[in-house]
C-alpha positions, 0 to 999 in steps of 0.5 A, spaced: 603 607 681 600 611 675 605 617 676 609 612 673 605 610 667 603 603 671 597 600 673 595 594 677 592 589 673 588 582 676 587 577 671 582 571 673 578 566 669 571 569 666 566 567 670 561 573 671 554 574 667 554 577 661 562 576 659 563 573 652 569 568 651 572 572 646 571 580 647 570 582 639 566 588 637 565 586 630 563 579 627 566 575 621 560 578 616 563 585 617 568 588 614 573 592 618 578 597 616 584 595 621 589 601 617 585 607 619 588 607 626 594 603 629 590 600 635 583 599 633 579 597 627 573 601 624 567 597 622 566 600 614 559 596 612 552 599 611 548 598 617 542 594 615 536 594 619 530 591 619 525 597 620 519 593 623 524 589 628 527 596 630 520 599 631 518 593 635 524 594 640 523 601 641 516 600 642 517 594 647 522 599 651 517 605 651 512 600 654 517 598 659 518 605 661 511 607 661 510 601 666 516 603 670 517 595 671 522 590 667 526 584 668 533 582 666 529 576 663 525 581 659 531 585 657 535 579 655 529 576 651 528 583 647 536 583 645 535 576 643 529 577 638 532 584 636 540 582 634 540 575 631 547 574 633 546 577 640 548 571 646 548 573 653 551 567 658 548 567 664 552 565 671 549 569 676 555 571 678 556 579 677 562 583 676 560 588 682 560 582 687 568 581 685 569 588 687 
C-alpha cells in the first residue's frame, strides 16, 4: 500500500499509559506562530527556566544514573516537580502490549 501513498490506520479509544486527552505540544500560556509553516505551529515565546529547579532535576537524574536504579514512579515524580504543567495519566496499559 505504501507504493500508492496509502498506509493502514487503526483507530481506537485512548487507554494506554502516558497518552493525553488532547495531543498538543504547546499551552495556552505560550505564543505560537501558525503562519511560518503550512502544517505546524512554532512556539516563539522565550523559555523561562528556573535555574535551581533545573539544577535539581539534573542532579537527581545524575544520581539515578550513578546508582543504576530508578523506578517509573520516581521519574514521574521528578517530572512533576520540574514541569509545572506536566500531567501523567497512569492506566497500567501500554502501547507495547497492544502490538
